[in-house]
TIFIVEX-749769 format. One record per residue: residue in three letters; x, y, z of N, C-alpha, C in turn. Coordinates in steps of 0.001 Angstrom, whole numbers. Example, Ala and Ser with C-alpha at 12.3 -4.5 7.8 and 13.67 -1.06 7.14 Angstrom:
// residues 2
+------+---------+---------+---------+---------+---------+---------+---------+---------+---------+
! rest !     n_x !     n_y !     n_z !    ca_x !    ca_y !    ca_z !     c_x !     c_y !     c_z !
+------+---------+---------+---------+---------+---------+---------+---------+---------+---------+
!  ALA !   13190 !   -5690 !    7800 !   12300 !   -4500 !    7800 !   13200 !   -3300 !    7800 !
!  SER !   12850 !   -2250 !    7080 !   13670 !   -1060 !    7140 !   12900 !      30 !    7870 !
+------+---------+---------+---------+---------+---------+---------+---------+---------+---------+
This chain:
// residues 239
+------+---------+---------+---------+---------+---------+---------+---------+---------+---------+
! rest !     n_x !     n_y !     n_z !    ca_x !    ca_y !    ca_z !     c_x !     c_y !     c_z !
+------+---------+---------+---------+---------+---------+---------+---------+---------+---------+
!  UNK !   12766 !    6947 !  -14598 !   13032 !    5643 !  -14411 !   11798 !    4835 !  -14595 !
!  UNK !   11649 !    3319 !  -15106 !   10406 !    2934 !  -15272 !   10113 !    1740 !  -14344 !
!  UNK !    8977 !    1947 !  -14036 !    8415 !     902 !  -12660 !    7502 !      66 !  -13256 !
!  UNK !    8204 !   -1231 !  -12929 !    7491 !   -2501 !  -12940 !    6524 !   -3225 !  -12212 !
!  UNK !    5633 !   -3712 !  -12691 !    4448 !   -4209 !  -11647 !    5297 !   -5042 !  -10122 !
!  UNK !    6265 !   -5942 !  -10857 !    6896 !   -6544 !   -9670 !    7569 !   -5887 !   -8947 !
!  UNK !    8200 !   -4586 !   -9339 !    8873 !   -3853 !   -8373 !    7819 !   -3035 !   -7626 !
!  UNK !    6758 !   -2673 !   -7920 !    5823 !   -1902 !   -7333 !    5293 !   -3118 !   -5795 !
!  UNK !    5018 !   -4243 !   -6387 !    4540 !   -5392 !   -5460 !    5668 !   -5299 !   -4349 !
!  UNK !    7083 !   -5344 !   -4711 !    8228 !   -5389 !   -3685 !    8301 !   -4482 !   -2843 !
!  UNK !    8049 !   -3113 !   -3473 !    8031 !   -1847 !   -2500 !    6814 !   -2125 !   -1764 !
!  UNK !    5587 !   -2355 !   -1985 !    4416 !   -2390 !    -856 !    4954 !   -3390 !       9 !
!  UNK !    5143 !   -4418 !    -253 !    5428 !   -5304 !     786 !    6401 !   -4824 !    1881 !
!  UNK !    7805 !   -4428 !    1284 !    8704 !   -3845 !    2330 !    8028 !   -2720 !    3207 !
!  UNK !    7361 !   -1894 !    2625 !    6901 !    -803 !    3433 !    5806 !    -871 !    4239 !
!  UNK !    5046 !   -2051 !    4012 !    3665 !   -2198 !    4581 !    4167 !   -2751 !    6036 !
!  UNK !    5038 !   -3130 !    6016 !    5587 !   -3880 !    7330 !    5733 !   -2638 !    8338 !
!  UNK !    5563 !   -1301 !    8177 !    5616 !    -261 !    9050 !    6582 !    -565 !   10427 !
!  UNK !    7640 !    -645 !   10022 !    8570 !    -928 !   11051 !    9967 !    -142 !   11038 !
!  UNK !    9778 !    1154 !   10350 !   10847 !    2052 !   10355 !   10811 !    2876 !   11565 !
!  UNK !    9640 !    3755 !   12240 !    9855 !    4736 !   13281 !    8255 !    4819 !   13703 !
!  UNK !    7961 !    4995 !   15006 !    6892 !    5203 !   15318 !    6646 !    6835 !   15560 !
!  UNK !    5789 !    7466 !   15296 !    5449 !    8884 !   15528 !    4249 !    9468 !   15567 !
!  UNK !    3638 !   10681 !   15780 !    2287 !   10876 !   15284 !    2286 !   11965 !   14221 !
!  UNK !    1148 !   11939 !   13554 !    1010 !   12602 !   12529 !    1172 !   14087 !   12568 !
!  UNK !    1521 !   14848 !   13637 !    1836 !   16078 !   13504 !    3653 !   16276 !   13523 !
!  UNK !    3775 !   15104 !   14403 !    5567 !   14913 !   14010 !    5918 !   14655 !   12660 !
!  UNK !    5068 !   13951 !   12132 !    5828 !   13779 !   10766 !    5366 !   15108 !    9921 !
!  UNK !    4160 !   15877 !   10178 !    4211 !   17034 !    9426 !    5405 !   17872 !    9735 !
!  UNK !    5880 !   17958 !   10532 !    7110 !   18901 !   11184 !    8364 !   18404 !   10174 !
!  UNK !    8438 !   16977 !   10143 !    9369 !   16448 !    9256 !    9356 !   17027 !    7765 !
!  UNK !    8341 !   17510 !    7498 !    8383 !   17864 !    6228 !    9091 !   19047 !    5970 !
!  UNK !    9366 !   19723 !    7060 !   10186 !   20925 !    6935 !   11604 !   20779 !    6240 !
!  UNK !   11978 !   19634 !    6150 !   13451 !   19026 !    5373 !   12882 !   18680 !    4160 !
!  UNK !   11806 !   18726 !    3707 !   11362 !   18128 !    2426 !   10986 !   19162 !    1303 !
!  UNK !   11718 !   19490 !    -180 !   11207 !   20007 !    -980 !   11077 !   18982 !   -2095 !
!  UNK !    9807 !   19443 !   -2857 !    9576 !   18424 !   -3950 !    9823 !   19136 !   -5124 !
!  UNK !   10831 !   18491 !   -5760 !   11875 !   19032 !   -6827 !   10716 !   18954 !   -8210 !
!  UNK !    9653 !   18154 !   -8167 !    8723 !   17828 !   -9364 !    7714 !   19171 !   -9433 !
!  UNK !    7611 !   19987 !   -8318 !    6492 !   21169 !   -8244 !    6964 !   22175 !   -8812 !
!  UNK !    7016 !   22867 !   -9919 !    7453 !   24343 !  -10340 !    6623 !   25384 !   -9618 !
!  UNK !    5927 !   25096 !   -8905 !    5105 !   26385 !   -8424 !    5359 !   26534 !   -6895 !
!  UNK !    6298 !   25334 !   -6300 !    6336 !   25648 !   -4856 !    7857 !   25364 !   -4868 !
!  UNK !    8624 !   26510 !   -3934 !    9948 !   26226 !   -3688 !   10128 !   26366 !   -2061 !
!  UNK !    8938 !   26092 !   -1122 !    8757 !   26364 !     114 !    9071 !   24778 !     681 !
!  UNK !    9121 !   24767 !    2125 !    9008 !   23576 !    2706 !    7612 !   23052 !    2573 !
!  UNK !    7167 !   21516 !    2331 !    6068 !   21194 !    2136 !    4976 !   21565 !    3186 !
!  UNK !    5330 !   21686 !    4612 !    4428 !   21977 !    5760 !    3315 !   23031 !    5370 !
!  UNK !    4281 !   24078 !    4463 !    3443 !   25421 !    4390 !    2470 !   25152 !    3279 !
!  UNK !    2914 !   24212 !    2411 !    1692 !   23645 !    1269 !     640 !   22989 !    2032 !
!  UNK !     947 !   22301 !    2839 !      27 !   21464 !    3493 !   -1003 !   22184 !    4135 !
!  UNK !    -642 !   23047 !    4954 !   -1466 !   24151 !    5775 !   -2130 !   24880 !    4948 !
!  UNK !   -1398 !   25542 !    3846 !   -2290 !   26484 !    2964 !   -3558 !   25573 !    2322 !
!  UNK !   -3237 !   24522 !    1813 !   -4502 !   23690 !    1137 !   -5317 !   23287 !    2138 !
!  UNK !   -5128 !   22877 !    3407 !   -6081 !   22558 !    4456 !   -6952 !   23967 !    4713 !
!  UNK !   -6264 !   24980 !    5139 !   -6894 !   26379 !    5460 !   -7816 !   26670 !    4285 !
!  UNK !   -7393 !   26758 !    3283 !   -8276 !   27066 !    1747 !   -9425 !   26073 !    2036 !
!  UNK !   -9490 !   24695 !    2272 !  -10533 !   23908 !    2384 !  -11360 !   24157 !    3141 !
!  UNK !  -10794 !   24447 !    4587 !  -11751 !   24904 !    5366 !  -12471 !   25770 !    5578 !
!  UNK !  -12151 !   26883 !    4799 !  -12765 !   28017 !    4319 !  -13856 !   27950 !    3594 !
!  UNK !  -13761 !   27104 !    2559 !  -15107 !   26757 !    1833 !  -15817 !   25654 !    2138 !
!  UNK !  -15284 !   24681 !    3104 !  -16181 !   23524 !    3412 !  -15992 !   23291 !    4808 !
!  UNK !  -16615 !   24366 !    5747 !  -16524 !   24657 !    6991 !  -16878 !   23229 !    7997 !
!  UNK !  -17878 !   22478 !    7360 !  -18567 !   21194 !    8138 !  -17805 !   20016 !    7541 !
!  UNK !  -16980 !   19818 !    6863 !  -16313 !   18860 !    6394 !  -15255 !   18674 !    7182 !
!  UNK !  -14868 !   18304 !    8181 !  -13463 !   18211 !    9324 !  -12611 !   17127 !    8282 !
!  UNK !  -13193 !   15683 !    8275 !  -12478 !   14977 !    7430 !  -11716 !   15468 !    6196 !
!  UNK !  -12268 !   16442 !    5442 !  -11537 !   16891 !    4070 !  -10310 !   17851 !    4759 !
!  UNK !  -10416 !   18849 !    5712 !   -9402 !   19622 !    6145 !   -8364 !   18471 !    6861 !
!  UNK !   -8544 !   17452 !    7426 !   -7537 !   16997 !    7870 !   -6858 !   15968 !    6607 !
!  UNK !   -7579 !   15669 !    5714 !   -7183 !   14974 !    4641 !   -6286 !   15767 !    3696 !
!  UNK !   -6610 !   17100 !    3575 !   -5591 !   18025 !    3017 !   -4259 !   18166 !    3655 !
!  UNK !   -4370 !   18080 !    5093 !   -3309 !   18472 !    5811 !   -2057 !   17165 !    5445 !
!  UNK !   -3109 !   16091 !    5344 !   -2003 !   15131 !    5275 !   -1644 !   14585 !    4145 !
!  UNK !   -2155 !   14746 !    3135 !   -2225 !   14374 !    1650 !    -827 !   14021 !    1399 !
!  UNK !      24 !   14691 !    1488 !    1596 !   14586 !     965 !    2304 !   14407 !    1795 !
!  UNK !    1795 !   13824 !    3493 !    2893 !   13129 !    4079 !    3790 !   11891 !    3798 !
!  UNK !    3142 !   11006 !    2896 !    4335 !   10112 !    2145 !    5585 !   10496 !    1558 !
!  UNK !    5550 !   12081 !    1323 !    7004 !   12621 !     900 !    8209 !   12400 !    1853 !
!  UNK !    7918 !   11810 !    2925 !    8923 !   11850 !    3906 !    9732 !   10486 !    3723 !
!  UNK !    9302 !   10063 !    2483 !    9935 !    8670 !    1771 !   11474 !    9381 !    1579 !
!  UNK !   11623 !   10482 !    1313 !   12749 !   10759 !     848 !   13625 !   11109 !    1771 !
!  UNK !   13130 !   10988 !    2875 !   14266 !   11384 !    4184 !   14835 !   10197 !    4403 !
!  UNK !   16365 !   10319 !    5012 !   17181 !    9049 !    5490 !   16237 !    7846 !    6453 !
!  UNK !   15498 !    8332 !    7114 !   14832 !    7335 !    8391 !   14008 !    6340 !    7691 !
!  UNK !   13348 !    7244 !    6526 !   12318 !    6339 !    5608 !   12916 !    5546 !    4522 !
!  UNK !   14201 !    5729 !    4096 !   14973 !    4756 !    2992 !   15381 !    5849 !    2060 !
!  UNK !   15361 !    7179 !    2204 !   15591 !    7954 !    1209 !   15789 !    7821 !    -129 !
!  UNK !   14451 !    7210 !    -541 !   14163 !    6860 !   -1971 !   14283 !    8392 !   -2975 !
!  UNK !   14536 !    8135 !   -4109 !   14807 !    8989 !   -5073 !   13879 !    9804 !   -5623 !
!  UNK !   13495 !   10905 !   -5868 !   12605 !   11910 !   -6166 !   11880 !   11213 !   -6999 !
!  UNK !   12025 !   10294 !   -8014 !   11306 !    9822 !   -9147 !   10264 !    8685 !   -8549 !
!  UNK !   11086 !    8010 !   -7301 !   10156 !    7028 !   -6603 !    8888 !    7444 !   -5736 !
!  UNK !    8924 !    8768 !   -5478 !    8461 !    9472 !   -4416 !    7507 !   10619 !   -4958 !
!  UNK !    7418 !   11137 !   -6210 !    6460 !   12331 !   -6185 !    6258 !   12256 !   -7472 !
!  UNK !    5442 !   13128 !   -8339 !    4900 !   12922 !   -9819 !    3895 !   12372 !   -9847 !
!  UNK !    3155 !   11879 !  -10981 !    2049 !   11423 !  -11328 !    1941 !    9959 !  -11017 !
!  UNK !     694 !    9573 !  -10884 !     734 !    7904 !  -10609 !     -61 !    7253 !  -11652 !
!  UNK !      -3 !    6148 !  -11749 !    -832 !    5487 !  -12835 !   -1079 !    3914 !  -12664 !
!  UNK !   -1802 !    3143 !  -13027 !   -1982 !    1664 !  -12695 !    -621 !     946 !  -13477 !
!  UNK !    -341 !    -401 !  -13068 !     893 !   -1000 !  -13359 !    -220 !   -2556 !  -13475 !
!  UNK !     288 !   -3422 !  -14361 !    -301 !   -4306 !  -14826 !   -1422 !   -4341 !  -15690 !
!  UNK !   -1643 !   -3166 !  -16362 !   -2427 !   -3155 !  -17640 !   -2025 !   -2059 !  -18500 !
!  UNK !   -2464 !   -1830 !  -19723 !   -1901 !   -1076 !  -20615 !   -1800 !     595 !  -20320 !
!  UNK !    -585 !    1291 !  -20454 !    -322 !    2620 !  -20106 !   -1291 !    3376 !  -20976 !
!  UNK !   -1897 !    4277 !  -20266 !   -2706 !    5339 !  -21117 !   -1834 !    6643 !  -21622 !
!  UNK !   -1831 !    6752 !  -22817 !   -1456 !    7966 !  -23498 !   -1590 !    9319 !  -22927 !
!  UNK !   -2699 !    9336 !  -21892 !   -2885 !   10617 !  -21025 !   -1497 !   10778 !  -19816 !
!  UNK !    -868 !    9604 !  -19609 !     206 !    9708 !  -18557 !    1069 !   10558 !  -19027 !
!  UNK !    1775 !   11619 !  -18009 !    2633 !   12217 !  -18872 !    4233 !   11807 !  -19178 !
!  UNK !    4412 !   11986 !  -20365 !    5856 !   11336 !  -20694 !    5436 !    9900 !  -20890 !
!  UNK !    4319 !    9518 !  -21507 !    3828 !    8015 !  -21775 !    4922 !    7562 !  -22796 !
!  UNK !    5208 !    8222 !  -23775 !    6079 !    7813 !  -24849 !    7175 !    6800 !  -24369 !
!  UNK !    7949 !    7390 !  -23319 !    8820 !    6462 !  -22409 !    8490 !    5131 !  -22026 !
!  UNK !    7011 !    5155 !  -22128 !    6901 !    3616 !  -21517 !    7224 !    2656 !  -22378 !
!  UNK !    7365 !    3051 !  -23765 !    7835 !    1928 !  -24852 !    9003 !    1403 !  -24317 !
!  UNK !    9860 !    1681 !  -23471 !   10771 !    1038 !  -22916 !   10923 !     148 !  -21993 !
!  UNK !    9425 !     404 !  -21470 !    8963 !    -816 !  -20109 !    9001 !   -1979 !  -20596 !
!  UNK !    9651 !   -2974 !  -20145 !    9085 !   -4334 !  -20446 !    7750 !   -4962 !  -20182 !
!  UNK !    7157 !   -4175 !  -19327 !    5676 !   -4559 !  -19149 !    4551 !   -3873 !  -20449 !
!  UNK !    5549 !   -3202 !  -21170 !    4859 !   -2298 !  -22337 !    4289 !   -3639 !  -23222 !
!  UNK !    5277 !   -4383 !  -23444 !    5693 !   -5593 !  -24451 !    5067 !   -6671 !  -23884 !
!  UNK !    4794 !   -6776 !  -22546 !    4211 !   -7969 !  -22174 !    2752 !   -8192 !  -22327 !
!  UNK !    2256 !   -9266 !  -23243 !     880 !   -9526 !  -23418 !     -32 !   -9832 !  -22215 !
!  UNK !     719 !   -9926 !  -21087 !    -360 !  -10047 !  -19881 !    -549 !   -9086 !  -19026 !
!  UNK !     144 !   -8205 !  -19388 !     240 !   -6497 !  -18939 !    -630 !   -5239 !  -19769 !
!  UNK !    -191 !   -5897 !  -20979 !    -430 !   -4411 !  -22323 !   -1644 !   -4324 !  -22727 !
!  UNK !   -2652 !   -5124 !  -22440 !   -4227 !   -5006 !  -22540 !   -5037 !   -3551 !  -22118 !
!  UNK !   -6233 !   -3493 !  -22440 !   -7070 !   -2297 !  -21611 !   -7033 !   -2954 !  -20313 !
!  UNK !   -7619 !   -4249 !  -20114 !   -7669 !   -4767 !  -18399 !   -6283 !   -5245 !  -17979 !
!  UNK !   -5690 !   -5981 !  -18877 !   -4486 !   -6415 !  -18096 !   -4821 !   -7641 !  -17060 !
!  UNK !   -4131 !   -7294 !  -16310 !   -4721 !   -8480 !  -15105 !   -5758 !   -8162 !  -14250 !
!  UNK !   -6668 !   -7202 !  -14839 !   -7739 !   -6720 !  -13971 !   -9052 !   -7248 !  -14739 !
!  UNK !  -10168 !   -7004 !  -14144 !  -11170 !   -7262 !  -14658 !  -12610 !   -5687 !  -15019 !
!  UNK !  -13279 !   -5928 !  -15664 !  -13688 !   -4837 !  -15756 !  -14852 !   -4364 !  -14392 !
!  UNK !  -14768 !   -2954 !  -13930 !  -15289 !   -2367 !  -12662 !  -14865 !   -3307 !  -11714 !
!  UNK !  -13485 !   -3754 !  -11685 !  -13287 !   -4375 !  -10231 !  -12993 !   -3360 !   -9230 !
!  UNK !  -13036 !   -2109 !   -9408 !  -12513 !   -1320 !   -8383 !  -11161 !    -854 !   -8111 !
!  UNK !  -10958 !     459 !   -8049 !   -9325 !     999 !   -7849 !   -8770 !     107 !   -6260 !
!  UNK !   -9454 !     -78 !   -5616 !   -8844 !   -1075 !   -4336 !   -8147 !   -2113 !   -4877 !
!  UNK !   -8542 !   -3094 !   -6088 !   -7764 !   -4275 !   -6323 !   -6995 !   -3789 !   -7610 !
!  UNK !   -6654 !   -2418 !   -7643 !   -5734 !   -2155 !   -8848 !   -4330 !   -1628 !   -8280 !
!  UNK !   -3192 !   -2212 !   -8755 !   -1818 !   -1758 !   -8138 !   -1549 !    -652 !   -9143 !
!  UNK !   -1339 !     304 !   -8210 !    -647 !    1700 !   -8752 !     489 !    1897 !   -8684 !
!  UNK !    1379 !    2477 !   -9483 !    2652 !    2828 !   -9498 !    3314 !    3634 !   -7977 !
!  UNK !    4204 !    3087 !   -7458 !    4650 !    3501 !   -6217 !    5205 !    4820 !   -6023 !
!  UNK !    4572 !    5334 !   -5066 !    4766 !    7042 !   -4859 !    4463 !    7519 !   -3343 !
!  UNK !    4629 !    8786 !   -3042 !    3857 !    9195 !   -1673 !    2482 !    8859 !   -1409 !
!  UNK !    1544 !    8972 !   -2322 !     408 !    8703 !   -2366 !     -90 !    7020 !   -1745 !
!  UNK !     444 !    6377 !   -2533 !     231 !    4834 !   -1834 !     756 !    4556 !    -438 !
!  UNK !    2223 !    4879 !    -301 !    2622 !    4953 !     739 !    1530 !    5553 !    2460 !
!  UNK !    1379 !    6959 !    1978 !     298 !    7421 !    3193 !    -851 !    6803 !    3291 !
!  UNK !   -1237 !    6294 !    1986 !   -2681 !    5366 !    2163 !   -2371 !    4276 !    2887 !
!  UNK !   -1033 !    3559 !    3037 !   -1022 !    2309 !    3785 !    -730 !    2869 !    5057 !
!  UNK !      34 !    4021 !    5232 !     -21 !    4324 !    6903 !   -1364 !    4675 !    7434 !
!  UNK !   -2336 !    5181 !    6763 !   -3559 !    5195 !    7410 !   -4375 !    4024 !    7401 !
!  UNK !   -4436 !    3001 !    6535 !   -5054 !    1782 !    6516 !   -4476 !     640 !    7439 !
!  UNK !   -3150 !     755 !    7919 !   -2612 !    -107 !    8883 !   -2433 !     489 !   10016 !
!  UNK !   -2860 !    1534 !   10296 !   -2983 !    1961 !   11630 !   -4537 !    2601 !   11990 !
!  UNK !   -5299 !    1912 !   10972 !   -6654 !    1828 !   11419 !   -7566 !    3287 !   11598 !
!  UNK !   -6992 !    4110 !   10841 !   -7702 !    5611 !   10607 !   -8887 !    5309 !   10259 !
!  UNK !   -9933 !    6333 !   10884 !  -11153 !    6359 !   10978 !  -11698 !    7504 !    9842 !
!  UNK !  -10662 !    7866 !    8807 !  -11366 !    8869 !    7937 !  -12254 !    7917 !    6895 !
!  UNK !  -13325 !    9060 !    6395 !  -14059 !    7964 !    5677 !  -13143 !    7721 !    4270 !
!  UNK !  -14116 !    6973 !    3445 !  -13488 !    5938 !    2390 !  -12849 !    7219 !    1345 !
!  UNK !  -13629 !    8203 !    1037 !  -13455 !    9450 !     364 !  -12223 !   10032 !     809 !
!  UNK !  -12011 !   10600 !    1943 !  -10507 !   10810 !    2428 !   -9046 !    9872 !    2117 !
!  UNK !   -9542 !    8714 !    2266 !   -8551 !    7510 !    1621 !   -8256 !    7617 !     464 !
!  UNK !   -9458 !    7981 !    -390 !   -9451 !    7880 !   -1666 !   -8595 !    8954 !   -2442 !
!  UNK !   -8745 !   10219 !   -1379 !   -8097 !   11398 !   -1939 !   -6556 !   11063 !   -1863 !
!  UNK !   -6158 !   10636 !    -593 !   -4731 !   10263 !    -442 !   -4154 !    9405 !   -1484 !
!  UNK !   -4954 !    8447 !   -1728 !   -4171 !    7512 !   -2427 !   -4287 !    8044 !   -3957 !
!  UNK !   -5051 !    8451 !   -4582 !   -5386 !    8824 !   -5873 !   -4838 !   10352 !   -6399 !
!  UNK !   -4611 !   11286 !   -5528 !   -4543 !   12833 !   -5764 !   -3552 !   13109 !   -6799 !
!  UNK !   -2499 !   12267 !   -7279 !   -1651 !   12355 !   -8278 !   -1799 !   11455 !   -9240 !
!  UNK !   -2858 !   10663 !   -9359 !   -3448 !   10076 !  -10319 !   -4367 !   11012 !  -11523 !
!  UNK !   -3495 !   11700 !  -12495 !   -4033 !   12753 !  -12969 !   -4548 !   12168 !  -14448 !
!  UNK !   -4034 !   10994 !  -14588 !   -4707 !   10496 !  -15888 !   -6237 !    9667 !  -15912 !
!  UNK !   -6480 !    9820 !  -14458 !   -8198 !    9430 !  -13963 !   -8842 !   10694 !  -13895 !
!  UNK !   -8259 !   11647 !  -13167 !   -9193 !   12575 !  -12800 !   -9179 !   14048 !  -13241 !
!  UNK !   -8149 !   13879 !  -14622 !   -7791 !   15009 !  -15461 !   -8352 !   14540 !  -16742 !
!  UNK !   -8042 !   13186 !  -17358 !   -8400 !   13003 !  -18394 !   -9066 !   11710 !  -18540 !
!  UNK !  -10126 !   11334 !  -17780 !  -10853 !   10224 !  -17524 !  -10263 !    8522 !  -18112 !
!  UNK !   -9353 !    8681 !  -18003 !   -8730 !    7182 !  -17978 !   -8998 !    6213 !  -17213 !
!  UNK !   -8897 !    5383 !  -17191 !   -9012 !    4073 !  -16417 !  -10439 !    4063 !  -15745 !
!  UNK !  -11354 !    4616 !  -16193 !  -12665 !    4540 !  -15717 !  -13257 !    3272 !  -15684 !
!  UNK !  -13006 !    2639 !  -16582 !  -13560 !    1055 !  -16980 !  -12926 !       5 !  -15609 !
!  UNK !  -12165 !     551 !  -14748 !  -11688 !    -494 !  -13851 !  -12368 !      27 !  -12383 !
!  UNK !  -13092 !    1503 !  -12297 !  -14026 !    2055 !  -10958 !  -15214 !    1365 !  -11155 !
!  UNK !  -15248 !    1074 !   -9730 !  -16713 !     674 !   -9215 !  -17569 !    1927 !   -8977 !
!  UNK !  -18663 !    1631 !   -8223 !  -19814 !    2665 !   -8063 !  -19134 !    3414 !   -6503 !
!  UNK !  -18289 !    3009 !   -5970 !  -17825 !    3812 !   -4711 !  -16666 !    4496 !   -5361 !
!  UNK !  -15867 !    4174 !   -6082 !  -15007 !    4937 !   -6526 !  -15576 !    6315 !   -7392 !
!  UNK !  -16540 !    5847 !   -8059 !  -17290 !    7223 !   -9104 !  -17707 !    8175 !   -7778 !
!  UNK !  -18416 !    7700 !   -6698 !  -18501 !    8701 !   -5613 !  -17600 !    9563 !   -5077 !
!  UNK !  -16406 !    8834 !   -4819 !  -15077 !    9278 !   -4360 !  -14352 !    9939 !   -5308 !
!  UNK !  -14505 !    9734 !   -6391 !  -13664 !   10749 !   -7733 !  -14173 !   12188 !   -7554 !
!  UNK !  -15598 !   12440 !   -7196 !  -15971 !   13920 !   -6967 !  -15057 !   14570 !   -6137 !
!  UNK !  -14929 !   13953 !   -4927 !  -14204 !   14701 !   -3845 !  -12878 !   14924 !   -4423 !
!  UNK !  -12263 !   13721 !   -4959 !  -10827 !   14318 !   -5592 !  -10816 !   15233 !   -6340 !
!  UNK !  -11609 !   15375 !   -7384 !  -11933 !   16796 !   -7935 !  -12237 !   17845 !   -7598 !
!  UNK !  -12891 !   18148 !   -6363 !  -12848 !   19156 !   -5528 !  -11221 !   19376 !   -4933 !
!  UNK !  -11092 !   18447 !   -4306 !   -9647 !   18636 !   -3421 !   -8617 !   19107 !   -4368 !
!  UNK !   -8542 !   18647 !   -5738 !   -7449 !   18790 !   -6488 !   -7136 !   20375 !   -6964 !
!  UNK !   -8500 !   21061 !   -6710 !   -8178 !   22425 !   -7186 !   -7817 !   23005 !   -6091 !
!  UNK !   -7990 !   22853 !   -4794 !   -7313 !   23366 !   -3875 !   -5608 !   23099 !   -3806 !
!  UNK !   -5500 !   21733 !   -4080 !   -4241 !   20942 !   -4112 !   -3149 !   21709 !   -5020 !
!  UNK !   -3664 !   22205 !   -6298 !   -2887 !   22843 !   -7292 !   -2865 !   24560 !   -7045 !
!  UNK !   -4090 !   25112 !   -6591 !   -4221 !   26447 !   -6810 !   -4218 !   27115 !   -5184 !
!  UNK !   -3922 !   26474 !   -4220 !   -3772 !   27320 !   -2809 !   -2701 !   27563 !   -2523 !
!  UNK !   -1469 !   27190 !   -3392 !    -239 !   27523 !   -2978 !      23 !   29037 !   -3268 !
!  UNK !     712 !   29794 !   -1899 !     688 !   31281 !   -1949 !    1866 !   31592 !   -1291 !
!  UNK !    2374 !   32816 !   -1148 !    3390 !   33400 !    -540 !    2983 !   33669 !     729 !
!  UNK !    1645 !   33944 !    1227 !    1242 !   34195 !    2299 !    1388 !   32928 !    3479 !
!  UNK !    2070 !   33468 !    4491 !    2465 !   32563 !    5311 !    1219 !   32117 !    6323 !
!  UNK !    1121 !   31018 !    6798 !     124 !   30419 !    7847 !     749 !   30321 !    9276 !
!  UNK !     -20 !   31015 !   10190 !     657 !   31354 !   11454 !     222 !   29661 !   12080 !
!  UNK !    1405 !   28812 !   12274 !    1293 !   27405 !   12828 !     566 !   27459 !   14234 !
!  UNK !    1213 !   28086 !   14774 !     843 !   27874 !   16254 !    -690 !   28221 !   16163 !
!  UNK !   -1206 !   29359 !   15662 !   -2865 !   29726 !   15554 !   -3622 !   28531 !   15158 !
!  UNK !   -3033 !   27757 !   14048 !   -4036 !   26687 !   13790 !   -3796 !   25490 !   14067 !
!  UNK !   -2572 !   25161 !   14584 !   -2293 !   23874 !   15223 !   -3223 !   23200 !   16406 !
!  UNK !   -4076 !   23854 !   17151 !   -4903 !   23281 !   17904 !   -5862 !   22661 !   17359 !
!  UNK !   -6233 !   23277 !   16431 !   -7407 !   22664 !   15547 !   -7111 !   21452 !   15038 !
!  UNK !   -6008 !   21123 !   14357 !   -5703 !   19891 !   13474 !   -5104 !   19184 !   14346 !
!  UNK !   -4335 !   19251 !   15633 !   -4392 !   18285 !   16539 !   -5899 !   17802 !   16986 !
!  UNK !   -6848 !   18477 !   16875 !   -8307 !   18163 !   17720 !   -8538 !   16926 !   16416 !
!  UNK !   -8489 !   17017 !   15168 !   -8736 !   16075 !   14183 !   -8034 !   15125 !   14376 !
!  UNK !   -6631 !   15096 !   14063 !   -5468 !   14076 !   14102 !   -6113 !   13253 !   15570 !
!  UNK !   -6279 !   13753 !   16532 !   -7081 !   12945 !   17837 !   -8238 !   12090 !   17399 !
!  UNK !   -9376 !   12984 !   16421 !  -10482 !   12020 !   16296 !  -10390 !   11008 !   15325 !
!  UNK !   -9460 !   11239 !   14154 !   -9208 !   10279 !   12897 !   -8316 !    9080 !   13093 !
!  UNK !   -6968 !    9461 !   14272 !   -6038 !    8783 !   14175 !   -5715 !    8221 !   15420 !
!  UNK !   -4584 !    7361 !   15691 !   -4041 !    7136 !   17214 !   -3142 !    7953 !   17390 !
!  UNK !   -2742 !    8456 !   18617 !   -1860 !    9270 !   19020 !    -374 !    8963 !   18389 !
!  UNK !    -128 !    7826 !   18246 !    1152 !    7323 !   17904 !     933 !    6468 !   16314 !
!  UNK !    1592 !    6425 !   15663 !    1593 !    5710 !   14161 !    2616 !    4886 !   14179 !
!  UNK !    2680 !    3857 !   13294 !    3595 !    3180 !   13021 !    3755 !    3331 !   11556 !
!  UNK !    5369 !    3629 !   10911 !    5596 !    4200 !    9828 !    6644 !    3226 !    8989 !
+------+---------+---------+---------+---------+---------+---------+---------+---------+---------+
């Protein structure tokens, strides 16, 4: 499915209302027991298993960065968009690689050849290197394709999470592989983005390679993650 700039704007406006449900972060984590990401060839288990495996692996190697532990736990919570209460969006609109819209599609984007069928590809307002943006404008000012990344980022921002900017950056851009794998779109980044990108590249190693058949004892680690949720989020969030 081809994603257009105006479609992304419409989707963000709709979900930014945060009027679907009110629940805690942990309650949302438990909802992921009903979610399987069909785009992930390495994982056929419920998503909450992946969240805990990622978080515990990072916790082991970065014991003093508690914000990073929590970021790992919640980075994929936006996948609840697949569930009926959140609109039951199709897989293509929730998971997979993300990329900027409103400027030229880089060839490093997976299946970039199909973008030639996208009307934005031929639109002279959108198909140049900068498109509607300017050099080093900062990724905060760039519209990304809609997916679970951007949704969870909006949830954190709208509910006034106190996670550091690096944590929010990870949540929003962890599927932006054209950037952190191929170095595309760096001309749109500012200095803060460049610093935060280092953390995405650290996180990405755990996100991709922490998947294991070793089960996490949820009840054993739950008190620790509840304490982090209380530190960085309100008790109940609007979704």
